[in-house]
Phi, psi and omega in degrees: 000137179293121183294345180280347181275150179297138177271129180242015181302133179088355181266141176258123188228141173256134170236117178270155184061037188270010182280339181199175174060219182299322181297315179294316179299320180293315180300316179295317182296314181294322178295322177297333178272003173106357181285147168270129194239130166272114180268098185260131178201154180278343178258113186300317181302317180293317180298315181295323181295315179294317179298321179294322179297321178295316180297321180297332181268008177089010180268179182241122183209151175229127177279138178225120179266120182197154174265114183294339185277034175211147178299320181298314180296315181299314182292329179292327179292315178296318179298324179295321179295316182294317181290323185278323189238001176084005179170190180214123181252332184205156178224135171247106181275085186254340186305132180198153175227164183232132174252120182260127177163146177283145177299337181283346179250006182297137183257298184233355177078003184291323178297315179294321180299319180295324177300310180297322182293315182283305189292316186261303182293325177296317175299318180298312184297310181294319179298315180295314180300319180291316183294326178298321177289313184298323182298333181267355185226036170090003175105191183165191184226130174251130175239112178269159178243109177257208182198150176297340180284003169300342175279358177122140177210124178296139179063021178209039186298322181294320179294314180300314182295322179295321180286327172297323177295323178296321176299316179296322175301318181301311180296317184292314180296325178300322177290316180300327189266005177303129178084001182260347187087002178258130174245148185228120180225182181208161169241153174242094193271158166234129181198155172269115185222171175305327180293315182291321178297316180297322179295316179296318179297321179295316179298318180293328178295339177272004178086014181272145181275092182256114180294155178294129179289150168293132179290122179236115180295132179304338183300336180299335183274351187283321180302317177297324178296314179299321178300311181297330179278341184276167178290347179293340180257023187301337181252012183246126178208153179073026184242156178233128174252133178255134177242143172214090187062234181278005181261132178239130182225155173264128180269127181284154173285163174305139183232156170263125188274132173283151006275167173251149180246138183230129172225164175286335175203160182230148167228177185299323179295322177298316181296318179301316180296319180298315181293317184288327188255333183242310186283340187308317182280356181248002182296124181292143175287160177287150178093184183272128180223158177262145180206155171271129186233134171251119184273127179226128176307136185301331180288345184242012187300328182278358180262000186259122179300138178092348174265113189271139178241126181259124178248119180264162179287157178284135178253140180241000000 
């Protein structure tokens, strides 16, 4: 084992959606680092296959079939970790599904509803069940799985919104857990998986020119997850790391863009003038982009040299 990698020996970890893709790669990787793993998946065959692969490599794993999008399922996964391994140190909230479709072609909303239930509510249920246990037993680590498409994805608005919600959960839980010994972080992964292949095939079936994706092994996403679960990240919370093959990036939190405009009152004409004359050159482009950001608490923005504040006259 590479001594530069985080040691997870003795830790009990849950990985949801561990039957295939990033979840399966993560469960195997963490087990190789010494973690005892609850392999949670809604498809029993997939869960058993990943657990068996871990056992064949000399690791310790228990398959657990459950629907994360229910309190009963979430609590059963946490209970399985405690019963099987004597406690719970970490959770990887990876379970997710994708609903493909334009809002203009939506029929009954059931596909989108399932996306929100699994991706967002499922993450919420498992996270809450785990944190309730961790708060009473010295803390732990939650690692959520969000996505770069939280910045928007055509024909996948429900998926994008659910992953944006997971990012917000990460920030909120990090605040909720201050002083509890629980840290909450996330990864924004890139990988070639059955989900990404299916999405590309669907887009091509609609006649769209979708270029061939670069093949990215899901294993690239595992080291940041292992880091967040390890004691090496004991002082890090509320952060998101993005991986794309060999590239590692820090994902910024939502920001308010300078400059700010101040008036004693506003009307629609004032707002139009502000957007057309000042904000126009600062409007963010659609999609995920990289930028250099200087973080300043919003309450102190006017105290920072170089941050310009525009004050307009009052209109009556």
